[in-house]
Rosetta silent file (secondary structure, phi, psi, omega in degrees, C-alpha in Angstrom):
SEQUENCE: MGDPSQRLDNLLTESRAFPPSGAFAAQANVTGALYDQADADWEAFWAQQAHRLSWHTDFEQVLDWSNPPFARWFLGGKLNVAYNCVDRHVEDGHGEQVAFHWEGEPGDTRTITYADLRREVCKTANALLALGLRAGDRVAIQLPMIPEAVFAMLACARLGMPHSVVFGGFSAESLRQRVNDAQAKLVITADGQYRRGSAAPLKANADEALRDTPTVRHVLVVKRTDTDVGWTEGRDLWWHELVDSQSDQHVCEPFDSEHPLFILYTSGTTGKPKGILHTCGGYLTHCAYTHHAVFDHKAGQDVYWCTADIGWVTGHSYIVYGPLANRATSIMYEGTPNTPH
SCORE:     score description
SCORE:     0.000 S_00000001
   1 L     0.000  -35.626  178.038   66.396   51.961   34.216 S_00000001
   2 L    82.244  179.464  179.761   67.846   53.889   31.285 S_00000001
   3 L   -69.749  123.903 -179.447   66.140   55.619   28.399 S_00000001
   4 H   -56.688  -38.969 -179.883   62.708   53.985   27.667 S_00000001
   5 H   -64.960  -32.813  178.683   63.184   54.367   23.931 S_00000001
   6 H   -68.866  -38.623  177.612   66.511   52.574   24.203 S_00000001
   7 H   -62.435  -40.761  178.585   64.872   49.690   26.068 S_00000001
   8 H   -63.407  -41.711  177.438   62.301   49.385   23.279 S_00000001
   9 H   -58.281  -41.000 -179.855   65.081   49.373   20.695 S_00000001
  10 H   -61.750  -39.661  178.810   66.722   46.539   22.589 S_00000001
  11 H   -67.539  -35.719 -177.520   63.513   44.512   22.429 S_00000001
  12 H   -73.402  -18.537 -177.963   63.132   45.204   18.721 S_00000001
  13 L  -108.862   32.543  176.671   66.642   43.968   17.969 S_00000001
  14 L   -56.364  127.163 -175.987   66.343   40.595   19.708 S_00000001
  15 L  -127.566    3.689 -179.794   68.980   38.345   18.149 S_00000001
  16 L   -69.431  149.658  175.688   69.125   35.286   20.384 S_00000001
  17 L  -124.829  146.639 -178.626   68.466   31.911   18.772 S_00000001
  18 L  -126.386   81.894 -175.651   67.253   28.738   20.470 S_00000001
  19 L   -67.204  145.563  176.958   68.132   25.802   18.216 S_00000001
  20 L   -72.226  159.952  174.830   66.295   22.507   18.723 S_00000001
  21 L   -68.936  160.581  177.895   68.090   19.444   19.909 S_00000001
  22 H   -60.446  -38.807 -179.244   69.242   16.952   17.315 S_00000001
  23 H   -66.247  -40.116  179.494   66.703   14.418   18.538 S_00000001
  24 H   -66.569  -44.399 -179.388   63.855   16.911   18.252 S_00000001
  25 H   -63.211  -34.949 -176.397   64.880   17.993   14.753 S_00000001
  26 H   -67.466  -28.282 -178.070   65.165   14.384   13.612 S_00000001
  27 L   -97.463    5.864 -175.754   61.526   13.648   14.446 S_00000001
  28 L   -65.037  147.076  178.207   60.121   16.876   12.967 S_00000001
  29 L   -66.565  -30.697 -176.938   57.255   16.659   10.494 S_00000001
  30 L  -121.712  128.613  177.069   59.016   19.047    8.112 S_00000001
  31 L  -120.545  175.336 -179.850   62.696   18.870    7.135 S_00000001
  32 H   -58.329  -29.311 -179.093   64.829   20.791    4.656 S_00000001
  33 H   -61.538  -33.594 -179.491   64.057   18.230    1.961 S_00000001
  34 H   -69.663  -34.948  175.246   60.435   19.356    1.889 S_00000001
  35 H   -61.021  -43.627  179.869   61.511   22.949    1.262 S_00000001
  36 H   -63.681  -40.846  179.130   63.552   21.766   -1.722 S_00000001
  37 H   -62.222  -44.398 -179.956   60.610   19.742   -3.017 S_00000001
  38 H   -65.923  -37.565 -179.453   58.275   22.744   -2.787 S_00000001
  39 H   -68.366  -33.850 -177.568   60.811   24.991   -4.490 S_00000001
  40 H   -73.094  -39.090 -178.585   61.287   22.544   -7.364 S_00000001
  41 L  -155.580   87.718 -171.959   57.571   22.119   -8.175 S_00000001
  42 H   -70.771  -28.637  176.273   55.255   24.024   -5.884 S_00000001
  43 H   -67.321  -40.854  176.638   52.031   22.925   -7.620 S_00000001
  44 H   -65.004  -35.708  178.075   53.014   19.272   -7.153 S_00000001
  45 H   -61.346  -47.598 -178.059   53.892   20.085   -3.548 S_00000001
  46 H   -72.043  -28.915  173.161   50.415   21.517   -2.841 S_00000001
  47 H   -62.961  -40.441  177.892   48.769   18.615   -4.666 S_00000001
  48 H   -63.824  -41.831  178.988   50.608   16.295   -2.285 S_00000001
  49 H   -67.310  -37.394  178.091   49.408   18.269    0.732 S_00000001
  50 H   -61.812  -32.382 -177.885   45.830   18.266   -0.588 S_00000001
  51 L   -78.911    3.426  167.209   45.955   14.474   -0.753 S_00000001
  52 L   -75.460  -15.573  177.084   46.414   14.380    3.015 S_00000001
  53 L   -92.723  169.612  176.477   42.664   15.090    2.980 S_00000001
  54 L  -100.055  119.528 -178.716   39.848   12.775    1.933 S_00000001
  55 L  -108.175  130.687  174.376   38.368   13.721   -1.456 S_00000001
  56 L   -70.226  -41.142  174.102   35.052   12.371   -2.711 S_00000001
  57 E  -130.620  124.890 -177.342   36.148   13.320   -6.226 S_00000001
  58 L   -68.363  150.963 -178.772   39.816   13.959   -6.935 S_00000001
  59 L   -78.602  156.157 -178.131   40.754   17.310   -8.446 S_00000001
  60 L  -103.815  -24.985 -177.490   41.839   17.681  -12.065 S_00000001
  61 E  -140.128  131.903 -177.150   43.802   20.952  -11.831 S_00000001
  62 E   -69.192  -46.403 -171.842   45.806   22.242   -8.892 S_00000001
  63 E  -149.483  135.771  168.456   45.457   25.982   -9.556 S_00000001
  64 E  -113.382  111.242 -176.883   43.751   28.420  -11.887 S_00000001
  65 E  -116.683   32.996 -174.318   45.525   31.789  -11.607 S_00000001
  66 E   -80.912  -12.177 -176.738   44.074   33.291  -14.787 S_00000001
  67 E  -133.452   66.124 -178.879   42.190   36.085  -12.994 S_00000001
  68 L   -58.025  144.094    6.967   44.461   37.583  -10.314 S_00000001
  69 L   -93.178   20.789 -175.077   44.046   38.128   -7.441 S_00000001
  70 E   -92.436  102.645  178.089   41.357   35.422   -7.457 S_00000001
  71 E   -89.564  138.145  175.865   43.004   32.022   -7.137 S_00000001
  72 E  -119.121  119.343 -171.311   40.926   28.887   -7.695 S_00000001
  73 E  -107.174  141.269  170.215   42.403   25.778   -6.099 S_00000001
  74 E    57.822   54.212 -175.477   41.964   22.061   -6.807 S_00000001
  75 E   -64.932  138.203 -179.274   39.476   22.469   -9.633 S_00000001
  76 L    88.861  -14.901 -179.287   37.087   19.611  -10.253 S_00000001
  77 L   -80.737  149.251  176.176   37.634   18.196   -6.777 S_00000001
  78 E  -131.510  138.347  179.528   34.805   17.582   -4.322 S_00000001
  79 E  -156.094  170.046  172.409   35.046   17.082   -0.566 S_00000001
  80 L  -123.582  122.840 -174.613   33.220   17.792    2.664 S_00000001
  81 H   -63.430  -44.253 -179.055   35.133   19.816    5.233 S_00000001
  82 H   -65.435  -37.367  176.376   33.248   18.440    8.253 S_00000001
  83 H   -59.277  -42.226 -179.544   33.772   14.874    7.045 S_00000001
  84 H   -68.322  -28.828 -177.609   37.510   15.548    6.911 S_00000001
  85 H   -89.135  -20.137 -172.330   37.500   17.074   10.387 S_00000001
  86 H  -133.032  -67.531 -167.675   35.267   14.544   12.132 S_00000001
  87 H   -58.246  -44.699 -174.032   33.724   11.551   10.362 S_00000001
  88 H   -64.532  -29.587  178.096   36.805   10.054    8.746 S_00000001
  89 H   -70.139  -39.790  176.800   38.596    9.877   12.106 S_00000001
  90 H   -65.301  -44.644 -179.851   35.662    8.002   13.657 S_00000001
  91 H   -63.227  -28.279  179.079   35.478    5.672   10.639 S_00000001
  92 H   -84.563    5.476  175.032   39.211    5.001   11.014 S_00000001
  93 H    94.284   14.561 -177.279   38.676    3.774   14.592 S_00000001
  94 H  -108.704   24.579 -177.353   39.585    6.923   16.532 S_00000001
  95 L   -60.872  -28.962 -178.550   36.127    7.754   17.844 S_00000001
  96 L   -88.700   -2.702  173.986   37.222    7.482   21.483 S_00000001
  97 L   -70.742  140.607  178.968   40.131    9.871   21.056 S_00000001
  98 E   -72.928  128.670  172.923   39.476   13.210   22.734 S_00000001
  99 E   -87.893  -45.015 -179.105   38.916   16.052   20.292 S_00000001
 100 E  -137.696  130.107  159.914   38.516   18.782   22.933 S_00000001
 101 E   -94.671  105.916 -177.472   39.237   19.129   26.619 S_00000001
 102 E  -102.594  138.118  175.227   36.969   22.121   27.261 S_00000001
 103 E  -130.694  125.787  175.621   37.071   24.231   30.413 S_00000001
 104 L   -80.779  157.242 -178.396   34.622   26.995   31.194 S_00000001
 105 L   -59.707  -36.075  177.219   35.768   30.100   32.988 S_00000001
 106 L   -72.315   -8.449  179.325   33.790   29.213   36.164 S_00000001
 107 L   109.812   -2.697  175.534   35.584   25.834   36.230 S_00000001
 108 L   -73.264  152.714 -173.946   33.012   23.560   34.588 S_00000001
 109 E  -135.812  156.878  171.623   34.466   21.080   32.109 S_00000001
 110 E  -142.707  139.035  173.481   33.510   18.855   29.188 S_00000001
 111 E  -112.361  120.098 -172.607   35.496   16.131   27.478 S_00000001
 112 E  -118.534  112.596  177.100   34.419   15.677   23.862 S_00000001
 113 E   -80.907  171.830  176.723   35.636   12.690   21.871 S_00000001
 114 H   -65.285  -33.734  175.168   35.562   12.505   18.096 S_00000001
 115 H   -66.128  -41.642  175.288   32.518   10.227   18.344 S_00000001
 116 H   -60.194  -44.009 -177.301   30.843   12.806   20.612 S_00000001
 117 H   -62.117  -42.313  179.131   31.769   15.529   18.164 S_00000001
 118 H   -63.099  -42.406  179.252   30.238   13.697   15.235 S_00000001
 119 H   -61.339  -45.555 -177.019   26.989   13.160   17.140 S_00000001
 120 H   -68.736  -38.015  178.679   26.748   16.820   18.159 S_00000001
 121 H   -67.744  -39.882  178.268   27.612   18.126   14.695 S_00000001
 122 H   -64.564  -42.377  177.812   25.038   15.825   13.097 S_00000001
 123 H   -62.742  -41.911  178.574   22.352   16.958   15.552 S_00000001
 124 H   -65.059  -41.661  177.993   23.201   20.588   14.878 S_00000001
 125 H   -61.152  -43.806  179.028   23.127   19.997   11.120 S_00000001
 126 H   -64.583  -33.697  176.869   19.718   18.348   11.376 S_00000001
 127 H   -65.319  -41.444  178.865   18.471   21.311   13.428 S_00000001
 128 H   -64.788  -39.339  176.699   19.565   23.753   10.720 S_00000001
 129 H   -65.166  -36.736  179.830   17.802   21.663    8.108 S_00000001
 130 H   -64.362  -24.222  177.601   14.685   21.623   10.294 S_00000001
 131 L   -83.954    0.470  177.429   14.692   25.423   10.141 S_00000001
 132 L    89.267    8.189  179.105   14.483   25.235    6.361 S_00000001
 133 L   -77.782  149.194 -179.096   18.077   26.238    5.658 S_00000001
 134 L  -137.783  168.207  179.776   19.835   24.779    2.637 S_00000001
 135 L   -51.219  135.120 -178.585   23.309   24.782    1.064 S_00000001
 136 L    98.658  -24.298  176.156   24.367   28.297    0.184 S_00000001
 137 L   -68.184  144.153 -178.847   22.370   29.985    2.968 S_00000001
 138 L   -98.074  144.038 -179.068   24.522   32.088    5.292 S_00000001
 139 E  -126.573  127.358  175.530   24.602   31.710    9.085 S_00000001
 140 E   -96.338  135.064 -176.914   25.961   34.317   11.521 S_00000001
 141 E  -125.356  118.609  171.990   27.470   32.969   14.751 S_00000001
 142 L  -126.933   95.491 -175.537   28.190   35.120   17.817 S_00000001
 143 L  -133.372  154.448  170.259   29.054   32.776   20.662 S_00000001
 144 L   -71.739 -177.669 -178.877   31.565   32.640   23.492 S_00000001
 145 L   -79.966   75.572  178.383   34.313   30.033   23.508 S_00000001
 146 L  -125.404  159.139 -176.345   32.019   27.095   24.190 S_00000001
 147 H   -56.572  -31.073 -179.432   31.737   23.760   22.361 S_00000001
 148 H   -60.114  -26.581  176.442   28.516   24.815   20.649 S_00000001
 149 H   -63.575  -42.417  177.334   30.558   27.320   18.633 S_00000001
 150 H   -67.886  -43.430  179.060   32.540   24.434   17.122 S_00000001
 151 H   -57.801  -43.442 -177.362   29.388   22.354   16.608 S_00000001
 152 H   -65.923  -45.260  179.831   27.744   25.259   14.780 S_00000001
 153 H   -61.058  -46.272 -177.848   30.733   25.958   12.524 S_00000001
 154 H   -70.378  -32.127  176.367   31.144   22.313   11.563 S_00000001
 155 H   -65.396  -41.677  176.412   27.406   21.850   11.004 S_00000001
 156 H   -62.045  -45.760  178.985   27.465   24.776    8.584 S_00000001
 157 H   -61.216  -38.551 -179.400   30.506   23.314    6.847 S_00000001
 158 H   -62.597  -35.059 -174.161   28.791   19.933    6.685 S_00000001
 159 H   -98.521    0.441 -178.831   25.752   21.433    4.955 S_00000001
 160 L    72.366   28.524  178.639   27.553   23.843    2.640 S_00000001
 161 L  -104.750  108.265 -178.994   26.198   26.897    4.486 S_00000001
 162 L   -59.306  130.975  178.658   28.867   29.609    4.700 S_00000001
 163 E  -102.770  153.424  174.692   29.223   30.848    8.271 S_00000001
 164 E  -126.431  103.147 -178.756   30.182   34.294    9.502 S_00000001
 165 E   -88.311  129.067 -177.760   31.598   34.125   13.020 S_00000001
 166 L  -114.632  125.847 -179.919   31.445   37.430   14.913 S_00000001
 167 L   -51.845  135.307 -175.196   33.642   37.979   17.960 S_00000001
 168 L   -62.679  -18.177  179.422   31.554   37.919   21.151 S_00000001
 169 L   -91.653   -0.808 -178.813   32.864   41.302   22.241 S_00000001
 170 L   -75.939  152.160 -175.178   31.729   43.133   19.111 S_00000001
 171 L   -73.280  168.997  175.773   28.928   45.678   19.321 S_00000001
 172 H   -59.818  -40.292  179.804   25.365   45.351   18.068 S_00000001
 173 H   -64.786  -38.935  177.817   26.209   47.609   15.131 S_00000001
 174 H   -63.844  -41.622  177.516   29.174   45.411   14.209 S_00000001
 175 H   -64.913  -44.717 -179.667   26.956   42.339   14.276 S_00000001
 176 H   -57.969  -46.011 -179.640   24.258   44.113   12.241 S_00000001
 177 H   -57.746  -43.750 -176.338   26.751   45.114    9.545 S_00000001
 178 H   -73.162  -38.087  177.362   28.009   41.571    9.164 S_00000001
 179 H   -63.498  -45.728 -176.847   24.558   39.988    9.193 S_00000001
 180 H   -71.086  -38.422  179.731   23.244   42.361    6.552 S_00000001
 181 H   -63.949  -41.151  179.656   26.279   42.174    4.306 S_00000001
 182 H   -82.479  -11.384 -175.532   26.158   38.366    4.278 S_00000001
 183 L    55.439   49.085 -178.211   22.330   38.356    4.160 S_00000001
 184 L   -66.961  141.151  177.282   22.311   35.749    6.919 S_00000001
 185 L   -96.196  -21.221 -178.265   19.077   33.850    7.518 S_00000001
 186 E  -132.980  139.635  170.095   20.039   32.509   10.957 S_00000001
 187 E  -117.222  130.734  176.821   21.899   34.004   13.915 S_00000001
 188 E  -111.524  123.554 -178.077   23.305   31.671   16.574 S_00000001
 189 E  -143.372 -168.594  179.012   24.113   33.294   19.916 S_00000001
 190 E  -133.419  162.500  177.498   23.931   32.664   23.694 S_00000001
 191 L   -62.990  -39.513  179.639   22.038   34.197   26.576 S_00000001
 192 E  -161.229 -177.156 -179.436   25.323   35.442   28.022 S_00000001
 193 E  -147.966  150.399  176.380   29.036   34.801   28.305 S_00000001
 194 E   -93.355  126.658  177.281   31.654   34.650   31.046 S_00000001
 195 E  -144.129  121.044  176.262   34.474   37.143   30.703 S_00000001
 196 L    55.414   44.321  169.507   37.043   38.054   33.349 S_00000001
 197 L    92.390    0.643  179.738   35.134   36.571   36.242 S_00000001
 198 E  -142.300  159.347  177.657   31.595   37.696   35.582 S_00000001
 199 E   -87.563  133.146  178.983   28.629   36.867   33.376 S_00000001
 200 E  -122.433  143.607  179.620   27.821   39.408   30.678 S_00000001
 201 E   -67.176  148.599  177.255   24.698   39.496   28.498 S_00000001
 202 L  -129.030  -41.740 -179.326   25.055   38.478   24.851 S_00000001
 203 H   -62.688  -32.895  178.334   21.594   37.909   23.392 S_00000001
 204 H   -58.139  -33.873  176.956   20.657   41.509   24.210 S_00000001
 205 H   -64.802  -42.601  178.441   23.387   42.525   21.781 S_00000001
 206 H   -66.299  -41.800  179.241   21.817   40.371   19.082 S_00000001
 207 H   -58.566  -41.015  177.828   18.341   41.733   19.813 S_00000001
 208 H   -65.463  -42.944 -178.265   19.645   45.269   19.325 S_00000001
 209 H   -64.520  -36.098 -170.985   21.452   44.293   16.121 S_00000001
 210 H   -84.951   10.303  175.763   18.452   42.503   14.634 S_00000001
 211 H   -66.975  -20.445 -178.637   16.156   45.538   14.709 S_00000001
 212 H  -143.103   62.754  179.059   17.137   46.121   11.092 S_00000001
 213 L  -135.892   84.105 -169.553   18.171   42.797    9.562 S_00000001
 214 L   -65.912  -18.211 -176.926   15.462   41.816    7.062 S_00000001
 215 L   -86.476  -14.997 -174.001   16.975   38.479    5.995 S_00000001
 216 L   -75.318  127.057  178.278   17.087   36.902    9.488 S_00000001
 217 L  -101.438  -36.516 -175.520   14.365   34.303   10.084 S_00000001
 218 E  -141.086  155.605  171.830   15.498   32.705   13.342 S_00000001
 219 E  -125.316  120.937 -179.112   17.788   33.222   16.325 S_00000001
 220 E  -102.596  123.445 -167.744   19.120   30.068   17.966 S_00000001
 221 E  -118.269  122.289  173.948   20.136   30.693   21.597 S_00000001
 222 E   -85.368  130.450  175.469   22.488   28.618   23.757 S_00000001
 223 L   -84.567  110.776 -177.372   21.724   28.791   27.492 S_00000001
 224 L  -117.381  -40.784 -169.912   25.098   29.428   29.088 S_00000001
 225 L  -120.071   -0.893 -173.540   24.764   31.876   32.018 S_00000001
 226 L    60.887   28.212  174.387   21.048   31.888   32.986 S_00000001
 227 L   -73.353  136.400  176.095   20.961   35.572   32.053 S_00000001
 228 L   -63.702  135.549 -177.577   17.431   36.896   31.603 S_00000001
 229 L  -130.738  150.646  168.527   16.750   37.480   27.921 S_00000001
 230 L   -73.379  159.577 -173.326   14.116   39.108   25.790 S_00000001
 231 L  -143.134  129.863  176.373   12.243   36.749   23.517 S_00000001
 232 L  -108.755  106.545 -177.973   10.613   37.129   20.115 S_00000001
 233 L   -61.576  138.789 -179.508    8.088   34.341   19.590 S_00000001
 234 L    88.892  -21.531  178.079    8.359   32.645   16.228 S_00000001
 235 L  -107.953  -45.004 -172.471   11.905   33.908   15.731 S_00000001
 236 E   -90.753  138.937 -179.264   13.858   32.874   18.841 S_00000001
 237 E  -139.449  138.717  174.456   14.587   29.241   19.692 S_00000001
 238 E   -77.816  135.649  177.518   16.524   27.612   22.524 S_00000001
 239 H   -56.556  -47.474 -173.835   19.431   25.449   21.365 S_00000001
 240 H   -67.463  -23.324  178.074   18.695   22.750   23.949 S_00000001
 241 H   -84.240  -35.982 -178.428   15.079   22.470   22.815 S_00000001
 242 H   -87.815  -51.600 -172.414   15.774   22.341   19.073 S_00000001
 243 L   -73.394  -44.585 -173.667   19.188   20.725   18.719 S_00000001
 244 L   -64.327  -20.024 -179.330   19.072   18.195   21.527 S_00000001
 245 L   -89.709   -1.270 -176.266   15.911   16.604   20.106 S_00000001
 246 L   -83.470  159.685  172.790   17.434   15.938   16.682 S_00000001
 247 L   -65.247  144.710  176.930   18.760   12.663   15.320 S_00000001
 248 L   -94.452   18.553  177.128   22.511   12.201   15.732 S_00000001
 249 L  -113.764  131.667  176.462   22.721   10.578   12.293 S_00000001
 250 L  -158.281  130.261  177.836   23.404   12.588    9.159 S_00000001
 251 L   -97.001  119.287 -176.889   25.054   11.635    5.861 S_00000001
 252 L   -84.872  155.830  178.347   27.063   14.541    4.495 S_00000001
 253 L  -110.901  153.241  178.307   27.393   15.367    0.822 S_00000001
 254 L   -79.632  152.115  176.269   30.511   16.548   -0.999 S_00000001
 255 E  -125.459  156.540  178.574   30.876   20.100   -2.251 S_00000001
 256 E   -57.924  146.390 -179.619   33.032   21.612   -4.944 S_00000001
 257 L   -54.103  -31.852 -178.560   36.502   22.607   -3.803 S_00000001
 258 L   -94.727   10.592  175.717   35.614   26.242   -4.528 S_00000001
 259 L   -66.802  136.306 -178.431   32.297   26.139   -2.617 S_00000001
 260 E   -60.535  132.981  176.877   32.264   28.944    0.005 S_00000001
 261 E   -99.899  -50.430  177.342   33.187   27.732    3.492 S_00000001
 262 E  -156.146  160.535  172.484   33.055   30.947    5.532 S_00000001
 263 E  -114.794  128.848  175.672   33.116   34.722    5.414 S_00000001
 264 E  -127.504  129.659 -171.513   35.258   36.537    7.952 S_00000001
 265 E   -94.837  146.378  170.044   35.157   40.302    8.160 S_00000001
 266 L   -62.955  161.395 -172.090   37.929   42.785    8.766 S_00000001
 267 L   -67.891  -21.379  179.147   37.596   44.583   12.090 S_00000001
 268 L    83.174   14.860 -178.221   36.295   47.759   10.458 S_00000001
 269 L   -70.341  -20.980 -179.488   38.708   50.068   12.285 S_00000001
 270 L  -117.590   24.092  179.787   39.467   51.947    9.056 S_00000001
 271 L   143.079 -165.273 -178.967   36.025   51.888    7.459 S_00000001
 272 L   -62.972  133.839  178.540   33.224   49.499    6.665 S_00000001
 273 L   -56.466  141.566 -178.327   34.143   45.870    7.472 S_00000001
 274 L  -112.543  128.080 -178.265   35.143   43.900    4.402 S_00000001
 275 E   -81.794  124.206  176.872   34.137   40.262    4.062 S_00000001
 276 E  -101.498  123.203 -175.525   36.943   37.871    3.145 S_00000001
 277 E   -96.342  127.835  174.914   35.633   34.670    1.559 S_00000001
 278 E  -114.312  134.644 -178.920   37.399   31.350    2.148 S_00000001
 279 E  -105.347  170.685 -163.100   36.488   28.281    0.091 S_00000001
 280 H   -68.263  -59.749 -167.656   36.641   24.623    1.033 S_00000001
 281 H   -69.437  -50.487 -178.195   39.510   22.824   -0.683 S_00000001
 282 H   -66.581  -41.690 -179.487   42.309   25.362   -0.729 S_00000001
 283 H   -63.330  -49.458 -176.124   41.600   26.669    2.761 S_00000001
 284 H   -65.858  -38.245  176.491   41.429   23.263    4.429 S_00000001
 285 H   -58.254  -46.140 -175.233   44.556   22.072    2.629 S_00000001
 286 H   -68.439  -46.927 -175.235   46.491   25.111    3.796 S_00000001
 287 H   -75.012  -29.230  174.926   45.448   25.195    7.441 S_00000001
 288 H   -66.822  -43.406 -179.994   45.786   21.413    7.829 S_00000001
 289 H   -66.884  -46.760 -176.820   49.292   21.523    6.369 S_00000001
 290 H   -66.369  -34.801  174.550   50.450   24.569    8.309 S_00000001
 291 H   -63.083  -43.306  179.236   49.113   23.121   11.575 S_00000001
 292 H   -63.049  -40.990 -172.971   50.979   19.891   10.823 S_00000001
 293 H   -83.921  -51.493 -172.531   54.177   21.702    9.878 S_00000001
 294 H   -70.245  -40.577 -177.937   54.426   24.730   12.160 S_00000001
 295 L   -93.449   -1.573  178.276   53.249   23.022   15.351 S_00000001
 296 L    51.281   43.794 -172.534   54.914   19.691   14.515 S_00000001
 297 L   -73.903  135.808  176.935   51.719   18.008   15.609 S_00000001
 298 L  -115.833  110.899 -176.943   51.672   14.228   16.146 S_00000001
 299 L   -60.224  134.142  177.829   48.148   12.774   16.044 S_00000001
 300 L    81.635   -4.686 -179.396   47.289   10.667   19.079 S_00000001
 301 L  -116.965  -42.914 -172.506   50.378   11.820   20.988 S_00000001
 302 L   -92.553  153.464  165.950   50.220   15.563   21.515 S_00000001
 303 E  -115.442  127.113 -166.251   47.792   17.782   23.421 S_00000001
 304 E  -121.282  144.575  177.724   47.547   21.135   21.691 S_00000001
 305 E  -139.096  123.271  168.196   46.206   24.550   22.729 S_00000001
 306 L  -106.586  123.899 -172.975   45.584   27.650   20.638 S_00000001
 307 L   -88.405    4.442 -179.604   44.640   30.544   22.917 S_00000001
 308 L   -66.885  165.373  170.012   42.964   32.634   20.201 S_00000001
 309 L   -86.442  148.313 -177.088   39.270   33.464   20.195 S_00000001
 310 L   -67.499  -14.002  179.862   37.178   31.536   17.730 S_00000001
 311 L   -77.247  -10.088  179.356   36.027   34.834   16.211 S_00000001
 312 L  -100.674  163.076  179.831   39.425   35.458   14.576 S_00000001
 313 H   -64.398  -29.965  174.917   40.866   33.659   11.569 S_00000001
 314 H   -58.579  -42.188  179.067   43.484   32.191   13.918 S_00000001
 315 H   -67.927  -40.845  175.717   40.659   30.537   15.833 S_00000001
 316 H   -57.119  -49.932 -170.358   39.006   29.260   12.671 S_00000001
 317 H   -79.309  -36.251 -169.913   42.250   27.783   11.362 S_00000001
 318 H  -121.467   10.957  163.357   44.023   26.604   14.514 S_00000001
 319 H  -111.750  -39.582 -173.255   41.194   25.795   16.926 S_00000001
 320 H  -104.420  -76.859 -163.167   38.730   24.225   14.513 S_00000001
 321 H   -71.955  -47.919 -179.678   39.676   23.303   10.981 S_00000001
 322 H   -63.883  -54.929 -179.528   43.430   22.657   11.022 S_00000001
 323 H   -60.478  -42.829 -178.092   43.660   20.686   14.285 S_00000001
 324 H   -68.833  -36.047  175.708   40.521   18.639   13.631 S_00000001
 325 H   -61.402  -29.933 -179.102   41.616   17.788   10.088 S_00000001
 326 L   -96.339   11.560  178.613   44.825   16.449   11.671 S_00000001
 327 L    57.401   49.517  178.405   43.008   14.497   14.430 S_00000001
 328 L   -84.098  154.882  164.899   44.368   16.678   17.204 S_00000001
 329 E  -103.269  116.489 -171.365   43.437   16.590   20.863 S_00000001
 330 E  -117.610  155.894  167.666   42.983   20.236   21.806 S_00000001
 331 E   -93.216  136.807  172.746   42.383   22.411   24.840 S_00000001
 332 E  -131.212  122.901 -176.317   39.550   24.925   24.502 S_00000001
 333 E  -118.435  137.822 -172.437   39.155   27.542   27.222 S_00000001
 334 L   -73.770  -44.474 -170.189   36.166   29.847   27.558 S_00000001
 335 L   -94.298 -161.061  176.571   37.615   32.966   29.140 S_00000001
 336 L   -80.714  150.551 -174.345   40.739   35.047   28.771 S_00000001
 337 L   -62.550  -14.714  178.823   44.041   33.226   29.388 S_00000001
 338 L  -105.488   18.950  178.314   44.736   35.301   32.552 S_00000001
 339 L  -126.518  128.793    4.510   41.347   34.624   34.180 S_00000001
 340 L   -86.731   -3.221 -175.902   40.953   33.510   36.929 S_00000001
 341 L  -111.889    0.000    0.000   44.744   33.077   37.308 S_00000001
């Protein structure tokens, strides 16, 4: 077996290379020429990538870097993130393309096309409006890896309501900190979640967290596991009763490129969690481009899977916003990748 430290050293000094075939390299989305183009004029390069998106109003300035470290991208431009991720694909005739092949940990499945996705996002957006929420209001989301998590994120993006997604395994105190820091008016959660072969309660975590969250007006609850839940009349609402009754039609409005899209907090392992703010234009440009480039994604041809949880920035960028902006067909799995197999 040898010295364990020596084995670790061997792993750390991995030097093998696995070059692609000539045929694979020839069809790649990104070639060496693009590197040269970016190096020659990187602002023009990012302007070109931004124009892969649909802009309601084109931007006038690529970057304002006058107040480091705060970069402001694509100034003067207006767009809607949800429109770029959903509506434009349906309008372009791709409504029947699958957006998500979803599989729940117990084995239940859903196939969601882009047309389905638009209907569900519009219904969710109308539900949020029915609760009196408006652009700029913050929404906290603590859900398992179920389609409603995507619907909720995109509905917030559609309405200009910054969302704060909290990993489903985080404690009540972690949820409370994030809700209070963002001053969220709505929390979206589920009765329970499946993890590693069993159903675990989730709403109970929210109930504990919300004992001291003065800005929260409502809790919207997805029924996932039939777990018994406590209920606060006037505050708590079932998703299937509120959302499913809404119209599936909604016309989205454009927002400034620098309008807040979401807040995602550091884990808090070294102190109080810190909220990182991502805005619409620069963020969507970057994650759409990097998904296109790094994964060499071909719309309408590939089936793509990111195994991250939606509560991490990886999940935001490479389960929701990047793939959907690029009209990907994705796998979404509820549980951990080694459960049940």
